[in-house]
N, C-alpha and C positions, 0 to 999 in steps of 0.2 A: 473586613468581617473577622471578628475574633472567634476562635474555636476553643471550646473547653474540653478538657479531658475528664472522662468518668472512669471509675474503677473497672467497668466492663469493656472499655474501649481503649485500644492502644493510642499513643500520642499522635500517630500519623493519620488516624481515622477521623473523618468528619462527615457531615451530612452529604456532601457531594463527591466523596471519594472514599468508598468503603473497602477497597482492595489494598493490600499492602504493596509497596513499591516492588518492582521486579528485582530479583536477586541475580546479578550477573553470573554468579557461579552455577546457577541452575539453567542457563541458556543451553539450548540444543545446538550442537555443532553441525549444522546442515548447510549444504550449498545447493542452490537451485540450478537446474540446467539452464543454459542460455535461452532456450525456447520458452521455458516457464517465466523467466525474468522478462523476456520480450512481451509475452502475453499479459503479464501483470502491468507492465509499464504502458502497454497499448490501452488496456482497460482504463488505467488512471488518466492517460492523456485524453481519451475520448470523453470520460466523465468530466474532466476539467474544462474541456472545450464545449461542454453542454450537449454532447452527442451521446445519448443513452443507447447502448447497443440493444438491438431488438433480439428476441429469443432466437431467431433464425440466423443471427450474425455470428454465432459462436464458431461455426465452421470456417467462415472467412477470417476471423481473428486468429484461429488456430493455424490456418495456412500462412497468414502474414507473419506470425510468430516464428515460422521456420526460415524466413528469409535472412540473408546475411546481416551482420551488424550495421553496415553502412546504409542499407535500405531501411532498417528499423530506426536509425538515427534520423534519416530524412523524414520518415513518417511522423516521428515524434516532433521534429522541428516544424513540419507543416501544421500539425494539430495544435501546437502551443504557440505558433507565430513568433518563434525566437530564431536568432541566427547563431550559428556555432562555428 
């Protein structure tokens, strides 16, 4: 599909991508706590496994996110059916 440039539109903009590409110099220098990383990864693994967390599951996910890395690794492996 060819994209055309118009005077009102920058060269990177086209019908299905209207935002400019991210500028690496404008990135925020943030580090997530391990608990937050575990929580996000657990949500992603559940979603990938086709298990949609129910509204009442948030507390359970929060508690699981506080467990040590090796437990989180096992949970992730079980949910994604991979070996590590």
